[in-house]
C-alpha positions, 0 to 999 in steps of 0.5 A: 961736887959741882961748881955753882955758876950764874947763868949769863943772859941769853939774847932775848932774855929779859933778866930779872923783873925790874922794879917800877919807878914810883911816881909819888914820894913819902910826904906827898899829899894825894887823893884816891881817884876811886874813893875820893879821900885824901891822904899822905904817903908814909911809905912806898913799895916798888911792887905789891908787898901784901899777901895773895889773900889780901890782894884777892879780898881787897884789891877788887879792881885788880891793880898791877902787882908789879907797879908801886904801892903806897902806905897812906895815912887817911885825912880825918881818920885814924887808919892807914890804907895800902893803895896801888899807884894807878888809884892815886892822883894829885890833891887840889886842897893843898893843906896838911893831912890831919891824922893821929899818927902824923907826928910819927912820920913828919915834922911839919908841912911846907910847899904842899907836902909833909916834911919827913922827920929827921932820920927818916927817908 
């Protein structure tokens, strides 16, 4: 039986892929740069976590998979979206997002962002 050993990094070996650092956080109110809707971030994936099929069918602009992606409740709608970081920008309206699931994630709104429920994030 052979002994299992971890391979030590060699010079020039980048090692495992690094997770990108997210620019936005849970509770931030954002605006989608391409489609203009506003929303609130309810979860952050450090890299794309969807299926290849979804990416091929929905992510037509081919945003990077190795950068952060966000789960967003859409203001004034009943659905959520999954958005690449490169499509997110600041929201100038400054008010809270209106969504039927908002209370599942947040307790209130202050200083331009939604406040996470206790025990979450």
